[in-house]
N, C-alpha and C positions, 0 to 999 in steps of 0.2 A: 503496499500499499502502499528469518532470512531463510527461504525455504531452499534455495540453490543459489549458487555464485552469480548467475547472471542477473538475477533479481535486484541485486545492489543498484543497478543503473536503469531501473524501470520505474515507470509511474504506476498508479493504481490500476486495479484490475488484476493485480498478482500480489501474492504474500511476498514482502520482501522489505528492503530498504533502498531507498532511493538517493537520489542526487549526491552520489557519491562525491561530493565536493562541489557542489555549488549548493548544491542542492544535496549535498554530500551524503547522502544516504537517503534522500528524500522519501524514502518511504520506510518508516521503521516498521516493526512487526505489526501485522494488521493492515487494513486499507485505510489510506487517508481519505478523509472527506473530499469531495469534488463538487464543483457548482456549475449550473447550467450558464450562469452569468458571471462576468469579472467583477471585480470590486469597483471599478469605474471603466469607462470606454477608453480606448487608445487615445482618443483625441484630447483627453485629459491626463495622459501619462505624465509621470514626473520626468523632468530632464535629468538624467543621471549619467553624465559621461564617464563618471568614476568607475563605472562597471566595465567598461570596454577594456579589452585584453585578456591575458591569460592568467588565471588563478590556479594555485596548486595547494594540495594537502593531502594527508593520509586518511583513508578509511579502512579500518582494520589493518591488514599488512600492504594495502595497495596504495601506491602513490597515483593520485588522480589528477587530471588536468581539466579545467572547465574553461573553454574558449568562448569568451562573449564577443559576438561579432555584430555591431551596430547596424540596423536596418531602419533608418527613420527614427521614430520614437521608440521602437522595439529592439529586441535583440535575438539573433538566432545564437543558441547556445549548443556548442558540442562538447559533451563530457566523455573524455577518454581515459582509459586505464589500460596501459599497455600490457602489464602482466604483474602478478604478484612478485614481490621482492624475492621470494624463494624461487622463482622462475617456474613453478610448477603449472601454472594456468595461462591460457592465452588471454589476450586483452579483450576488452569489451568497449563499445561505444553506443552512445545514444544522443539523440538531438531533440532539442526543446525549443519552443517560442515563448518569449516572455517579455512583459514590460512592467516597470516599476509604477507604483500609485503611492500617493501620500494620503494619509487619513488622520487628521490631527497632526500630532507630533511623531506618529509612526510611519514607517516605510514598509511596503509589502511588495511581493511579486506575483503577478498573475502569470501562471505557467500552464502551458499546454504541451503534451507530449507529441512530437512529430514521428519519431521512428526509434527502434530499439534494435541496434546491430544491423540497420539497413532495411529493417522489416516495418512497413508503415504502421502507424498506431490504429488506424481504422476509426470506428465510432468513438472509442475512448479518447481520441485526441480533440474531440469537439468540447470536452469538459475543461474547466479551469480548476487549478490546484493553487492554494493560497499559501506563501510563505512570507514570514516576517524576517527583515534583515537589517543590519546596521554596518556602516563602514567607518572604522575608528580612524583617529588622525595618524596611527601607526600604519595605516593601510591594511588593516585586517577585515576580511568581509566575513561576519557572523551570520548564520541562518537558522532560524527556526521553524520547525513543522508545526502544523496544527494538530490539535488534540482531537482524535475520534470521539472520546468520551465527553468532553467539554461540548462539541457540537451536538452530540445526540441528547444531552440535556437541555441544550437551548432550543432544540427543535422540539422537545417536549413541553418546553415553556412557551412556545409560540412562534419561533423562528420558522420560516416557510422551508419545507423540506420533507425528506422521507428516510427512513431507516429499513433497509432490506436485510433481515436477519440471514446469515450464511454460517456454515459450519467454520470457515477458515476466517471469520471476521466479518462484521456487519458492513454493508455498502451503505454509506451515508452521503446522501444527495441534498445540496442545498439548492433550494427552488426560489429564492428570494431575488428581487430586483437589485440592480446595482446600488440604488439609493438605499434600499433596506438593508443590504450587506454593510454599507458605510456606516450606518447608524448602529447596527449591531457590533461592528468592530469598535466604534467609538465608545460604546457603553460597556464593553468587555473588559475584564481583567486580563491584560496581555500575558502575565506570568502564569495564569491558568489555561487560557486558550492556546497560547503558543509557549508550552512548557518545556519542550525538547529542543535543545540546540543540536542540530545535526551537522553543522559544518563550521569550521573556522578556517579560513583560507588566506593565503598571502599571495599577493600579485607578483607575477614575475615581470620585472622591469625590462622594457625593450632595450 
């Protein structure tokens, strides 16, 4: 949303951890919540040139590289793991499309999966996945994933969405409008809603 090694670089629909390093693990155990709508439209994307370039860090034993390629207000992101440091496994790569959004004092990424090891995402690529991020003065990119349990509780309290019960983890789908999503995020406890930091990356200077 680590069932197998390849799942480390995939988005929901699979049990695993994702965004090995941007998104460095982007799916921890279970399925991450997904949304039919972004936090805001791309016309209101945050101008964030600091994301451009190559970021790197470790996820378990793997050194992973996240290439942020600017495309207008959005980024094409190629996440590459060449192989484990022990040399036992082949590399993997995944491609994502994202753009940043600011809500109040917080910054988020609206992420869509494009492909996994060259295989198109299919219908899953139509959904958005939300990540919270910060970039420090020291040039470190920290990324937090959204909590499925917190989103489930908020849906039970009135957030528009549905929870589909599954053996390997609930499929949580947010069905609110962008305006409703922004209002929800502004009223949420960020430490509860985005409780798991999944990546701490350093930028590779050109």
